[in-house]
C-alpha positions in Angstrom: 67.6 83.8 136.1 70.7 82.1 134.1 71.4 83.3 130.6 71.5 80.5 128.0 72.9 81.2 124.3 74.2 78.8 121.4 76.1 80.2 118.5 75.2 79.5 114.7 76.3 80.0 110.5 75.6 82.2 109.1 75.8 81.1 105.3 75.4 83.0 102.4 72.6 81.3 100.0 74.0 82.7 96.4 75.1 79.5 95.3 74.7 75.8 95.4 77.9 75.7 97.5 76.9 76.7 101.8 79.7 79.0 102.5 79.8 80.0 106.2 79.9 83.6 106.7 80.1 84.7 109.6 78.4 83.1 113.0 75.9 84.6 115.8 74.9 84.9 119.3 71.1 83.9 119.9 69.9 84.0 123.3 67.7 81.0 123.6 67.0 81.9 128.3 63.8 81.9 127.1 62.5 79.6 123.8 59.8 81.9 123.1 61.3 84.5 122.5 64.9 84.0 121.4 67.2 87.1 119.7 70.6 87.0 117.2 73.1 89.4 120.2 75.8 89.4 118.6 77.4 88.9 116.0 80.7 87.8 114.4 83.5 87.4 112.3 84.5 83.5 113.2 83.8 81.1 115.8 85.8 81.0 118.2 84.6 85.1 118.7 81.5 84.2 118.4 82.7 81.0 121.8 84.0 83.7 123.6 80.6 86.5 123.5 77.8 83.5 124.3 80.7 82.8 127.0 80.9 86.1 128.2 77.1 86.3 127.1 76.6 83.9 129.5 78.2 84.5 132.8 76.5 87.7 132.9 74.3 90.1 135.0 71.2 91.0 135.2 
C-alpha cells in the first residue's frame, strides 16, 4: 500500500494574530484514520519528512 502524507501549520491561539509555531506531518494513507507522524519547526523540514514518509516501505 502506498503512503500519502500532508503537512499542516500549527498556530498559536493566544491572540488575534495567528502565528505559525510549527508544522506537523499527517499520514493520510487511510483517510478514516489520519495520524500525526512527526512535528517540525520549519515548513522545509516538514516537507522533507513527508517525502521520506511517503518513500518508506512498510
